[in-house]
PDB file of N, H, CA, C and O in Angstrom:
ATOM      1  N   MET A   1       0.802  -1.196   0.000  1.00  0.00           N
ATOM      2  CA  MET A   1       0.000   0.000   0.000  1.00  0.00           C
ATOM      3  C   MET A   1       0.849   1.265   0.000  1.00  0.00           C
ATOM      4  O   MET A   1       0.406   2.308  -0.480  1.00  0.00           O
ATOM      5  N   GLY A   2       2.074   1.180   0.539  1.00  0.00           N
ATOM      6  H   GLY A   2       2.433   0.332   0.929  1.00  0.00           H
ATOM      7  CA  GLY A   2       2.936   2.338   0.604  1.00  0.00           C
ATOM      8  C   GLY A   2       3.219   2.915  -0.769  1.00  0.00           C
ATOM      9  O   GLY A   2       3.316   4.134  -0.917  1.00  0.00           O
ATOM     10  N   SER A   3       3.353   2.057  -1.784  1.00  0.00           N
ATOM     11  H   SER A   3       3.274   1.067  -1.664  1.00  0.00           H
ATOM     12  CA  SER A   3       3.646   2.550  -3.126  1.00  0.00           C
ATOM     13  C   SER A   3       2.443   3.263  -3.732  1.00  0.00           C
ATOM     14  O   SER A   3       2.619   4.198  -4.512  1.00  0.00           O
ATOM     15  N   VAL A   4       1.230   2.849  -3.395  1.00  0.00           N
ATOM     16  H   VAL A   4       1.086   2.089  -2.760  1.00  0.00           H
ATOM     17  CA  VAL A   4       0.029   3.512  -3.888  1.00  0.00           C
ATOM     18  C   VAL A   4      -0.029   4.933  -3.331  1.00  0.00           C
ATOM     19  O   VAL A   4      -0.361   5.879  -4.045  1.00  0.00           O
ATOM     20  N   LYS A   5       0.295   5.066  -2.057  1.00  0.00           N
ATOM     21  H   LYS A   5       0.564   4.297  -1.476  1.00  0.00           H
ATOM     22  CA  LYS A   5       0.300   6.387  -1.431  1.00  0.00           C
ATOM     23  C   LYS A   5       1.332   7.292  -2.115  1.00  0.00           C
ATOM     24  O   LYS A   5       1.067   8.466  -2.374  1.00  0.00           O
ATOM     25  N   ALA A   6       2.502   6.732  -2.400  1.00  0.00           N
ATOM     26  H   ALA A   6       2.717   5.778  -2.189  1.00  0.00           H
ATOM     27  CA  ALA A   6       3.553   7.504  -3.056  1.00  0.00           C
ATOM     28  C   ALA A   6       3.120   7.952  -4.441  1.00  0.00           C
ATOM     29  O   ALA A   6       3.401   9.083  -4.837  1.00  0.00           O
ATOM     30  N   VAL A   7       2.439   7.085  -5.185  1.00  0.00           N
ATOM     31  H   VAL A   7       2.210   6.166  -4.863  1.00  0.00           H
ATOM     32  CA  VAL A   7       1.968   7.424  -6.528  1.00  0.00           C
ATOM     33  C   VAL A   7       0.928   8.537  -6.444  1.00  0.00           C
ATOM     34  O   VAL A   7       0.974   9.487  -7.225  1.00  0.00           O
ATOM     35  N   LYS A   8       0.000   8.429  -5.511  1.00  0.00           N
ATOM     36  H   LYS A   8      -0.037   7.657  -4.876  1.00  0.00           H
ATOM     37  CA  LYS A   8      -1.029   9.462  -5.349  1.00  0.00           C
ATOM     38  C   LYS A   8      -0.390  10.806  -5.002  1.00  0.00           C
ATOM     39  O   LYS A   8      -0.804  11.845  -5.517  1.00  0.00           O
ATOM     40  N   GLU A   9       0.602  10.784  -4.144  1.00  0.00           N
ATOM     41  H   GLU A   9       0.938   9.940  -3.726  1.00  0.00           H
ATOM     42  CA  GLU A   9       1.249  12.039  -3.751  1.00  0.00           C
ATOM     43  C   GLU A   9       2.001  12.659  -4.922  1.00  0.00           C
ATOM     44  O   GLU A   9       2.059  13.882  -5.051  1.00  0.00           O
ATOM     45  N   ARG A  10       2.569  11.824  -5.763  1.00  0.00           N
ATOM     46  H   ARG A  10       2.521  10.831  -5.658  1.00  0.00           H
ATOM     47  CA  ARG A  10       3.258  12.355  -6.947  1.00  0.00           C
ATOM     48  C   ARG A  10       2.266  12.966  -7.921  1.00  0.00           C
ATOM     49  O   ARG A  10       2.535  14.002  -8.529  1.00  0.00           O
ATOM     50  N   ILE A  11       1.118  12.319  -8.065  1.00  0.00           N
ATOM     51  H   ILE A  11       0.899  11.477  -7.571  1.00  0.00           H
ATOM     52  CA  ILE A  11       0.097  12.823  -8.979  1.00  0.00           C
ATOM     53  C   ILE A  11      -0.430  14.169  -8.489  1.00  0.00           C
ATOM     54  O   ILE A  11      -0.677  15.070  -9.290  1.00  0.00           O
ATOM     55  N   THR A  12      -0.600  14.306  -7.192  1.00  0.00           N
ATOM     56  H   THR A  12      -0.400  13.574  -6.540  1.00  0.00           H
ATOM     57  CA  THR A  12      -1.115  15.557  -6.641  1.00  0.00           C
ATOM     58  C   THR A  12      -0.027  16.622  -6.510  1.00  0.00           C
ATOM     59  O   THR A  12      -0.315  17.759  -6.138  1.00  0.00           O
ATOM     60  N   GLY A  13       1.209  16.262  -6.810  1.00  0.00           N
ATOM     61  H   GLY A  13       1.443  15.337  -7.112  1.00  0.00           H
ATOM     62  CA  GLY A  13       2.297  17.237  -6.772  1.00  0.00           C
ATOM     63  C   GLY A  13       3.026  17.311  -5.454  1.00  0.00           C
ATOM     64  O   GLY A  13       3.896  18.163  -5.270  1.00  0.00           O
ATOM     65  N   ARG A  14       2.683  16.432  -4.535  1.00  0.00           N
ATOM     66  H   ARG A  14       1.976  15.741  -4.684  1.00  0.00           H
ATOM     67  CA  ARG A  14       3.382  16.414  -3.257  1.00  0.00           C
ATOM     68  C   ARG A  14       4.353  15.251  -3.242  1.00  0.00           C
ATOM     69  O   ARG A  14       4.039  14.158  -3.713  1.00  0.00           O
ATOM     70  N   GLU A  15       5.511  15.490  -2.709  1.00  0.00           N
ATOM     71  H   GLU A  15       5.767  16.378  -2.327  1.00  0.00           H
ATOM     72  CA  GLU A  15       6.507  14.438  -2.585  1.00  0.00           C
ATOM     73  C   GLU A  15       6.281  13.676  -1.290  1.00  0.00           C
ATOM     74  O   GLU A  15       5.938  14.285  -0.276  1.00  0.00           O
ATOM     75  N   PRO A  16       6.465  12.354  -1.295  1.00  0.00           N
ATOM     76  CA  PRO A  16       6.356  11.609  -0.035  1.00  0.00           C
ATOM     77  C   PRO A  16       7.333  12.168   0.989  1.00  0.00           C
ATOM     78  O   PRO A  16       8.465  12.518   0.653  1.00  0.00           O
ATOM     79  N   GLU A  17       6.893  12.248   2.230  1.00  0.00           N
ATOM     80  H   GLU A  17       5.974  11.964   2.503  1.00  0.00           H
ATOM     81  CA  GLU A  17       7.731  12.831   3.280  1.00  0.00           C
ATOM     82  C   GLU A  17       9.076  12.138   3.401  1.00  0.00           C
ATOM     83  O   GLU A  17      10.088  12.784   3.674  1.00  0.00           O
ATOM     84  N   SER A  18       9.095  10.842   3.200  1.00  0.00           N
ATOM     85  H   SER A  18       8.273  10.318   2.978  1.00  0.00           H
ATOM     86  CA  SER A  18      10.341  10.093   3.356  1.00  0.00           C
ATOM     87  C   SER A  18      11.372  10.479   2.305  1.00  0.00           C
ATOM     88  O   SER A  18      12.568  10.259   2.496  1.00  0.00           O
ATOM     89  N   GLN A  19      10.913  11.060   1.185  1.00  0.00           N
ATOM     90  H   GLN A  19       9.941  11.239   1.029  1.00  0.00           H
ATOM     91  CA  GLN A  19      11.842  11.428   0.116  1.00  0.00           C
ATOM     92  C   GLN A  19      12.103  12.929   0.055  1.00  0.00           C
ATOM     93  O   GLN A  19      12.880  13.397  -0.777  1.00  0.00           O
ATOM     94  N   THR A  20      11.464  13.669   0.924  1.00  0.00           N
ATOM     95  H   THR A  20      10.833  13.289   1.600  1.00  0.00           H
ATOM     96  CA  THR A  20      11.661  15.111   0.932  1.00  0.00           C
ATOM     97  C   THR A  20      13.043  15.425   1.494  1.00  0.00           C
ATOM     98  O   THR A  20      13.431  14.913   2.544  1.00  0.00           O
ATOM     99  N   ARG A  21      13.761  16.252   0.797  1.00  0.00           N
ATOM    100  H   ARG A  21      13.447  16.667  -0.056  1.00  0.00           H
ATOM    101  CA  ARG A  21      15.115  16.625   1.234  1.00  0.00           C
ATOM    102  C   ARG A  21      15.220  18.132   1.297  1.00  0.00           C
ATOM    103  O   ARG A  21      14.769  18.854   0.408  1.00  0.00           O
ATOM    104  N   ALA A  22      15.820  18.574   2.360  1.00  0.00           N
ATOM    105  H   ALA A  22      16.186  17.988   3.083  1.00  0.00           H
ATOM    106  CA  ALA A  22      16.058  20.016   2.496  1.00  0.00           C
ATOM    107  C   ALA A  22      17.359  20.351   1.801  1.00  0.00           C
ATOM    108  O   ALA A  22      18.348  19.630   1.930  1.00  0.00           O
ATOM    109  N   ARG A  23      17.356  21.425   1.078  1.00  0.00           N
ATOM    110  H   ARG A  23      16.553  22.011   0.973  1.00  0.00           H
ATOM    111  CA  ARG A  23      18.565  21.861   0.396  1.00  0.00           C
ATOM    112  C   ARG A  23      19.165  23.027   1.153  1.00  0.00           C
ATOM    113  O   ARG A  23      18.473  23.993   1.474  1.00  0.00           O
ATOM    114  N   VAL A  24      20.427  22.937   1.432  1.00  0.00           N
ATOM    115  H   VAL A  24      20.989  22.153   1.171  1.00  0.00           H
ATOM    116  CA  VAL A  24      21.109  24.021   2.137  1.00  0.00           C
ATOM    117  C   VAL A  24      21.848  24.850   1.098  1.00  0.00           C
ATOM    118  O   VAL A  24      22.669  24.344   0.334  1.00  0.00           O
ATOM    119  N   VAL A  25      21.539  26.104   1.093  1.00  0.00           N
ATOM    120  H   VAL A  25      20.872  26.516   1.713  1.00  0.00           H
ATOM    121  CA  VAL A  25      22.185  27.019   0.163  1.00  0.00           C
ATOM    122  C   VAL A  25      22.999  27.995   0.979  1.00  0.00           C
ATOM    123  O   VAL A  25      22.471  28.693   1.845  1.00  0.00           O
ATOM    124  N   SER A  26      24.294  28.039   0.698  1.00  0.00           N
ATOM    125  H   SER A  26      24.723  27.471  -0.004  1.00  0.00           H
ATOM    126  CA  SER A  26      25.140  28.967   1.446  1.00  0.00           C
ATOM    127  C   SER A  26      25.219  30.287   0.697  1.00  0.00           C
ATOM    128  O   SER A  26      25.358  30.323  -0.526  1.00  0.00           O
ATOM    129  N   ARG A  27      25.129  31.344   1.440  1.00  0.00           N
ATOM    130  H   ARG A  27      25.016  31.315   2.433  1.00  0.00           H
ATOM    131  CA  ARG A  27      25.246  32.673   0.865  1.00  0.00           C
ATOM    132  C   ARG A  27      26.706  33.064   0.818  1.00  0.00           C
ATOM    133  O   ARG A  27      27.445  32.864   1.781  1.00  0.00           O
ATOM    134  N   VAL A  28      27.107  33.606  -0.277  1.00  0.00           N
ATOM    135  H   VAL A  28      26.506  33.768  -1.060  1.00  0.00           H
ATOM    136  CA  VAL A  28      28.477  34.102  -0.388  1.00  0.00           C
ATOM    137  C   VAL A  28      28.446  35.557   0.040  1.00  0.00           C
ATOM    138  O   VAL A  28      27.779  36.389  -0.576  1.00  0.00           O
ATOM    139  N   LEU A  29      29.173  35.847   1.095  1.00  0.00           N
ATOM    140  H   LEU A  29      29.715  35.172   1.595  1.00  0.00           H
ATOM    141  CA  LEU A  29      29.224  37.219   1.582  1.00  0.00           C
ATOM    142  C   LEU A  29      30.345  37.953   0.867  1.00  0.00           C
ATOM    143  O   LEU A  29      31.495  37.513   0.859  1.00  0.00           O
ATOM    144  N   ARG A  30      29.996  39.050   0.286  1.00  0.00           N
ATOM    145  H   ARG A  30      29.062  39.407   0.293  1.00  0.00           H
ATOM    146  CA  ARG A  30      30.992  39.845  -0.409  1.00  0.00           C
ATOM    147  C   ARG A  30      31.494  40.935   0.518  1.00  0.00           C
ATOM    148  O   ARG A  30      30.704  41.591   1.196  1.00  0.00           O
ATOM    149  N   PRO A  31      32.792  41.129   0.549  1.00  0.00           N
ATOM    150  CA  PRO A  31      33.339  42.209   1.372  1.00  0.00           C
ATOM    151  C   PRO A  31      32.971  43.561   0.765  1.00  0.00           C
ATOM    152  O   PRO A  31      32.782  43.687  -0.445  1.00  0.00           O
ATOM    153  N   SER A  32      32.876  44.547   1.615  1.00  0.00           N
ATOM    154  H   SER A  32      33.030  44.445   2.598  1.00  0.00           H
ATOM    155  CA  SER A  32      32.582  45.904   1.123  1.00  0.00           C
ATOM    156  C   SER A  32      33.823  46.462   0.427  1.00  0.00           C
ATOM    157  O   SER A  32      34.934  45.967   0.614  1.00  0.00           O
ATOM    158  N   ASP A  33      33.612  47.491  -0.370  1.00  0.00           N
ATOM    159  H   ASP A  33      32.710  47.894  -0.522  1.00  0.00           H
ATOM    160  CA  ASP A  33      34.746  48.133  -1.045  1.00  0.00           C
ATOM    161  C   ASP A  33      35.747  48.668  -0.027  1.00  0.00           C
ATOM    162  O   ASP A  33      36.957  48.627  -0.251  1.00  0.00           O
ATOM    163  N   GLU A  34      35.232  49.169   1.091  1.00  0.00           N
ATOM    164  H   GLU A  34      34.250  49.203   1.272  1.00  0.00           H
ATOM    165  CA  GLU A  34      36.124  49.715   2.129  1.00  0.00           C
ATOM    166  C   GLU A  34      37.010  48.618   2.722  1.00  0.00           C
ATOM    167  O   GLU A  34      38.198  48.838   2.958  1.00  0.00           O
ATOM    168  N   GLU A  35      36.437  47.447   2.961  1.00  0.00           N
ATOM    169  H   GLU A  35      35.472  47.269   2.770  1.00  0.00           H
ATOM    170  CA  GLU A  35      37.223  46.321   3.497  1.00  0.00           C
ATOM    171  C   GLU A  35      38.310  45.907   2.506  1.00  0.00           C
ATOM    172  O   GLU A  35      39.452  45.654   2.889  1.00  0.00           O
ATOM    173  N   VAL A  36      37.937  45.843   1.228  1.00  0.00           N
ATOM    174  H   VAL A  36      37.010  46.049   0.917  1.00  0.00           H
ATOM    175  CA  VAL A  36      38.914  45.470   0.195  1.00  0.00           C
ATOM    176  C   VAL A  36      39.991  46.540   0.092  1.00  0.00           C
ATOM    177  O   VAL A  36      41.176  46.229  -0.026  1.00  0.00           O
ATOM    178  N   ARG A  37      39.581  47.784   0.137  1.00  0.00           N
ATOM    179  H   ARG A  37      38.618  48.037   0.233  1.00  0.00           H
ATOM    180  CA  ARG A  37      40.532  48.900   0.039  1.00  0.00           C
ATOM    181  C   ARG A  37      41.570  48.832   1.155  1.00  0.00           C
ATOM    182  O   ARG A  37      42.766  48.994   0.915  1.00  0.00           O
ATOM    183  N   ARG A  38      41.100  48.592   2.377  1.00  0.00           N
ATOM    184  H   ARG A  38      40.128  48.460   2.572  1.00  0.00           H
ATOM    185  CA  ARG A  38      42.033  48.503   3.526  1.00  0.00           C
ATOM    186  C   ARG A  38      43.005  47.342   3.361  1.00  0.00           C
ATOM    187  O   ARG A  38      44.208  47.492   3.575  1.00  0.00           O
ATOM    188  N   ARG A  39      42.470  46.176   2.976  1.00  0.00           N
ATOM    189  H   ARG A  39      41.493  46.054   2.802  1.00  0.00           H
ATOM    190  CA  ARG A  39      43.343  45.005   2.831  1.00  0.00           C
ATOM    191  C   ARG A  39      44.317  45.197   1.673  1.00  0.00           C
ATOM    192  O   ARG A  39      45.479  44.801   1.764  1.00  0.00           O
ATOM    193  N   ALA A  40      43.846  45.803   0.586  1.00  0.00           N
ATOM    194  H   ALA A  40      42.902  46.125   0.512  1.00  0.00           H
ATOM    195  CA  ALA A  40      44.728  46.048  -0.558  1.00  0.00           C
ATOM    196  C   ALA A  40      45.873  46.979  -0.155  1.00  0.00           C
ATOM    197  O   ALA A  40      47.008  46.796  -0.596  1.00  0.00           O
ATOM    198  N   PHE A  41      45.579  47.968   0.673  1.00  0.00           N
ATOM    199  H   PHE A  41      44.657  48.116   1.031  1.00  0.00           H
ATOM    200  CA  PHE A  41      46.630  48.868   1.138  1.00  0.00           C
ATOM    201  C   PHE A  41      47.629  48.124   2.011  1.00  0.00           C
ATOM    202  O   PHE A  41      48.834  48.357   1.911  1.00  0.00           O
ATOM    203  N   GLU A  42      47.138  47.223   2.874  1.00  0.00           N
ATOM    204  H   GLU A  42      46.160  47.033   2.955  1.00  0.00           H
ATOM    205  CA  GLU A  42      48.038  46.407   3.699  1.00  0.00           C
ATOM    206  C   GLU A  42      48.966  45.573   2.820  1.00  0.00           C
ATOM    207  O   GLU A  42      50.162  45.475   3.091  1.00  0.00           O
ATOM    208  N   ILE A  43      48.414  44.977   1.771  1.00  0.00           N
ATOM    209  H   ILE A  43      47.442  45.058   1.551  1.00  0.00           H
ATOM    210  CA  ILE A  43      49.223  44.174   0.839  1.00  0.00           C
ATOM    211  C   ILE A  43      50.248  45.075   0.152  1.00  0.00           C
ATOM    212  O   ILE A  43      51.406  44.689  -0.006  1.00  0.00           O
ATOM    213  N   HIS A  44      49.830  46.261  -0.252  1.00  0.00           N
ATOM    214  H   HIS A  44      48.889  46.574  -0.124  1.00  0.00           H
ATOM    215  CA  HIS A  44      50.722  47.232  -0.893  1.00  0.00           C
ATOM    216  C   HIS A  44      51.906  47.572   0.027  1.00  0.00           C
ATOM    217  O   HIS A  44      53.054  47.607  -0.414  1.00  0.00           O
ATOM    218  N   VAL A  45      51.613  47.818   1.293  1.00  0.00           N
ATOM    219  H   VAL A  45      50.680  47.790   1.651  1.00  0.00           H
ATOM    220  CA  VAL A  45      52.664  48.148   2.265  1.00  0.00           C
ATOM    221  C   VAL A  45      53.587  46.947   2.464  1.00  0.00           C
ATOM    222  O   VAL A  45      54.807  47.103   2.520  1.00  0.00           O
ATOM    223  N   GLN A  46      53.012  45.756   2.571  1.00  0.00           N
ATOM    224  H   GLN A  46      52.021  45.629   2.526  1.00  0.00           H
ATOM    225  CA  GLN A  46      53.832  44.545   2.749  1.00  0.00           C
ATOM    226  C   GLN A  46      54.756  44.326   1.560  1.00  0.00           C
ATOM    227  O   GLN A  46      55.858  43.801   1.716  1.00  0.00           O
ATOM    228  N   ARG A  47      54.315  44.724   0.383  1.00  0.00           N
ATOM    229  H   ARG A  47      53.420  45.151   0.257  1.00  0.00           H
ATOM    230  CA  ARG A  47      55.119  44.562  -0.826  1.00  0.00           C
ATOM    231  C   ARG A  47      56.249  45.592  -0.868  1.00  0.00           C
ATOM    232  O   ARG A  47      57.127  45.507  -1.726  1.00  0.00           O
ATOM    233  N   GLY A  48      56.235  46.544   0.032  1.00  0.00           N
ATOM    234  H   GLY A  48      55.521  46.613   0.729  1.00  0.00           H
ATOM    235  CA  GLY A  48      57.278  47.563   0.066  1.00  0.00           C
ATOM    236  C   GLY A  48      56.843  48.863  -0.583  1.00  0.00           C
ATOM    237  O   GLY A  48      57.666  49.735  -0.858  1.00  0.00           O
ATOM    238  N   GLY A  49      55.546  48.990  -0.827  1.00  0.00           N
ATOM    239  H   GLY A  49      54.877  48.282  -0.603  1.00  0.00           H
ATOM    240  CA  GLY A  49      55.036  50.235  -1.406  1.00  0.00           C
ATOM    241  C   GLY A  49      55.350  50.405  -2.876  1.00  0.00           C
ATOM    242  O   GLY A  49      55.311  51.519  -3.398  1.00  0.00           O
ATOM    243  N   LEU A  50      55.664  49.300  -3.552  1.00  0.00           N
ATOM    244  H   LEU A  50      55.696  48.395  -3.128  1.00  0.00           H
ATOM    245  CA  LEU A  50      55.967  49.392  -4.977  1.00  0.00           C
ATOM    246  C   LEU A  50      54.730  49.808  -5.760  1.00  0.00           C
ATOM    247  O   LEU A  50      53.631  49.304  -5.529  1.00  0.00           O
ATOM    248  N   ARG A  51      54.928  50.733  -6.685  1.00  0.00           N
ATOM    249  H   ARG A  51      55.821  51.142  -6.873  1.00  0.00           H
ATOM    250  CA  ARG A  51      53.808  51.206  -7.503  1.00  0.00           C
ATOM    251  C   ARG A  51      53.584  50.265  -8.683  1.00  0.00           C
ATOM    252  O   ARG A  51      54.469  49.509  -9.085  1.00  0.00           O
ATOM    253  N   GLY A  52      52.366  50.340  -9.223  1.00  0.00           N
ATOM    254  H   GLY A  52      51.647  50.954  -8.896  1.00  0.00           H
ATOM    255  CA  GLY A  52      52.061  49.577 -10.430  1.00  0.00           C
ATOM    256  C   GLY A  52      51.373  48.251 -10.169  1.00  0.00           C
ATOM    257  O   GLY A  52      51.120  47.493 -11.106  1.00  0.00           O
ATOM    258  N   TYR A  53      51.070  47.959  -8.933  1.00  0.00           N
ATOM    259  H   TYR A  53      51.275  48.574  -8.172  1.00  0.00           H
ATOM    260  CA  TYR A  53      50.429  46.688  -8.598  1.00  0.00           C
ATOM    261  C   TYR A  53      49.040  46.889  -7.990  1.00  0.00           C
ATOM    262  O   TYR A  53      48.540  46.023  -7.272  1.00  0.00           O
ATOM    263  N   ASP A  54      48.426  48.027  -8.280  1.00  0.00           N
ATOM    264  H   ASP A  54      48.832  48.730  -8.863  1.00  0.00           H
ATOM    265  CA  ASP A  54      47.131  48.365  -7.679  1.00  0.00           C
ATOM    266  C   ASP A  54      46.090  47.283  -7.923  1.00  0.00           C
ATOM    267  O   ASP A  54      45.432  46.821  -6.990  1.00  0.00           O
ATOM    268  N   LEU A  55      45.947  46.888  -9.167  1.00  0.00           N
ATOM    269  H   LEU A  55      46.481  47.263  -9.924  1.00  0.00           H
ATOM    270  CA  LEU A  55      44.932  45.891  -9.506  1.00  0.00           C
ATOM    271  C   LEU A  55      45.251  44.548  -8.863  1.00  0.00           C
ATOM    272  O   LEU A  55      44.356  43.877  -8.347  1.00  0.00           O
ATOM    273  N   ASP A  56      46.517  44.153  -8.891  1.00  0.00           N
ATOM    274  H   ASP A  56      47.244  44.697  -9.309  1.00  0.00           H
ATOM    275  CA  ASP A  56      46.918  42.891  -8.260  1.00  0.00           C
ATOM    276  C   ASP A  56      46.604  42.901  -6.769  1.00  0.00           C
ATOM    277  O   ASP A  56      46.095  41.922  -6.224  1.00  0.00           O
ATOM    278  N   ASP A  57      46.914  44.016  -6.115  1.00  0.00           N
ATOM    279  H   ASP A  57      47.328  44.812  -6.557  1.00  0.00           H
ATOM    280  CA  ASP A  57      46.642  44.137  -4.684  1.00  0.00           C
ATOM    281  C   ASP A  57      45.142  44.061  -4.409  1.00  0.00           C
ATOM    282  O   ASP A  57      44.714  43.393  -3.467  1.00  0.00           O
ATOM    283  N   TRP A  58      44.342  44.745  -5.230  1.00  0.00           N
ATOM    284  H   TRP A  58      44.690  45.288  -5.994  1.00  0.00           H
ATOM    285  CA  TRP A  58      42.886  44.756  -5.049  1.00  0.00           C
ATOM    286  C   TRP A  58      42.321  43.341  -5.221  1.00  0.00           C
ATOM    287  O   TRP A  58      41.525  42.879  -4.403  1.00  0.00           O
ATOM    288  N   LEU A  59      42.735  42.668  -6.279  1.00  0.00           N
ATOM    289  H   LEU A  59      43.382  43.043  -6.943  1.00  0.00           H
ATOM    290  CA  LEU A  59      42.215  41.322  -6.549  1.00  0.00           C
ATOM    291  C   LEU A  59      42.636  40.328  -5.466  1.00  0.00           C
ATOM    292  O   LEU A  59      41.852  39.465  -5.071  1.00  0.00           O
ATOM    293  N   GLU A  60      43.861  40.451  -4.994  1.00  0.00           N
ATOM    294  H   GLU A  60      44.498  41.152  -5.314  1.00  0.00           H
ATOM    295  CA  GLU A  60      44.330  39.575  -3.910  1.00  0.00           C
ATOM    296  C   GLU A  60      43.530  39.826  -2.634  1.00  0.00           C
ATOM    297  O   GLU A  60      43.133  38.882  -1.951  1.00  0.00           O
ATOM    298  N   ALA A  61      43.296  41.083  -2.319  1.00  0.00           N
ATOM    299  H   ALA A  61      43.619  41.850  -2.874  1.00  0.00           H
ATOM    300  CA  ALA A  61      42.524  41.430  -1.124  1.00  0.00           C
ATOM    301  C   ALA A  61      41.098  40.900  -1.236  1.00  0.00           C
ATOM    302  O   ALA A  61      40.563  40.333  -0.284  1.00  0.00           O
ATOM    303  N   GLU A  62      40.496  41.087  -2.390  1.00  0.00           N
ATOM    304  H   GLU A  62      40.931  41.548  -3.163  1.00  0.00           H
ATOM    305  CA  GLU A  62      39.128  40.613  -2.614  1.00  0.00           C
ATOM    306  C   GLU A  62      39.051  39.087  -2.471  1.00  0.00           C
ATOM    307  O   GLU A  62      38.114  38.553  -1.878  1.00  0.00           O
ATOM    308  N   LYS A  63      40.041  38.410  -3.018  1.00  0.00           N
ATOM    309  H   LYS A  63      40.802  38.844  -3.500  1.00  0.00           H
ATOM    310  CA  LYS A  63      40.091  36.950  -2.935  1.00  0.00           C
ATOM    311  C   LYS A  63      40.217  36.500  -1.484  1.00  0.00           C
ATOM    312  O   LYS A  63      39.483  35.617  -1.038  1.00  0.00           O
ATOM    313  N   GLU A  64      41.132  37.096  -0.758  1.00  0.00           N
ATOM    314  H   GLU A  64      41.728  37.813  -1.120  1.00  0.00           H
ATOM    315  CA  GLU A  64      41.350  36.729   0.652  1.00  0.00           C
ATOM    316  C   GLU A  64      40.082  36.944   1.481  1.00  0.00           C
ATOM    317  O   GLU A  64      39.698  36.093   2.284  1.00  0.00           O
ATOM    318  N   LEU A  65      39.446  38.085   1.272  1.00  0.00           N
ATOM    319  H   LEU A  65      39.758  38.776   0.620  1.00  0.00           H
ATOM    320  CA  LEU A  65      38.284  38.419   2.084  1.00  0.00           C
ATOM    321  C   LEU A  65      37.051  37.607   1.713  1.00  0.00           C
ATOM    322  O   LEU A  65      36.168  37.400   2.546  1.00  0.00           O
ATOM    323  N   THR A  66      36.987  37.153   0.482  1.00  0.00           N
ATOM    324  H   THR A  66      37.704  37.321  -0.194  1.00  0.00           H
ATOM    325  CA  THR A  66      35.855  36.344   0.038  1.00  0.00           C
ATOM    326  C   THR A  66      35.990  34.902   0.488  1.00  0.00           C
ATOM    327  O   THR A  66      34.989  34.247   0.780  1.00  0.00           O
ATOM    328  N   GLU A  67      37.223  34.396   0.549  1.00  0.00           N
ATOM    329  H   GLU A  67      38.036  34.928   0.313  1.00  0.00           H
ATOM    330  CA  GLU A  67      37.455  33.002   0.911  1.00  0.00           C
ATOM    331  C   GLU A  67      37.252  32.722   2.385  1.00  0.00           C
ATOM    332  O   GLU A  67      36.896  31.601   2.748  1.00  0.00           O
ATOM    333  N   LYS A  68      37.468  33.704   3.245  1.00  0.00           N
ATOM    334  H   LYS A  68      37.758  34.614   2.950  1.00  0.00           H
ATOM    335  CA  LYS A  68      37.316  33.463   4.678  1.00  0.00           C
ATOM    336  C   LYS A  68      36.238  34.369   5.244  1.00  0.00           C
ATOM    337  O   LYS A  68      35.992  35.452   4.714  1.00  0.00           O
ATOM    338  N   PRO A  69      35.592  33.930   6.324  1.00  0.00           N
ATOM    339  CA  PRO A  69      34.591  34.804   6.946  1.00  0.00           C
ATOM    340  C   PRO A  69      35.251  36.099   7.396  1.00  0.00           C
ATOM    341  O   PRO A  69      36.307  36.064   8.026  1.00  0.00           O
ATOM    342  N   HIS A  70      34.659  37.217   7.089  1.00  0.00           N
ATOM    343  H   HIS A  70      33.800  37.246   6.577  1.00  0.00           H
ATOM    344  CA  HIS A  70      35.265  38.500   7.410  1.00  0.00           C
ATOM    345  C   HIS A  70      34.366  39.395   8.229  1.00  0.00           C
ATOM    346  O   HIS A  70      34.756  40.511   8.572  1.00  0.00           O
ATOM    347  N   ARG A  71      33.181  38.938   8.547  1.00  0.00           N
ATOM    348  H   ARG A  71      32.864  38.031   8.269  1.00  0.00           H
ATOM    349  CA  ARG A  71      32.272  39.788   9.306  1.00  0.00           C
ATOM    350  C   ARG A  71      31.926  39.173  10.611  1.00  0.00           C
ATOM    351  O   ARG A  71      31.166  39.755  11.385  1.00  0.00           O
TER     352      ARG A  71
END
């Protein structure tokens, strides 16, 4: 009889409770521009203040802050 119940529930659009699965969706938190700016400046200073690496510093900071919890 269990299979008849399952068929009826599928026909009515309801999934049998035993097969219902919750999906966990993780939110990706994006750092604010200010957070990225601060970290990029720290990277710039660590590099010795060399000019010409602005974009590299920004992208590295964004990557670091996105990969780990920052808030």
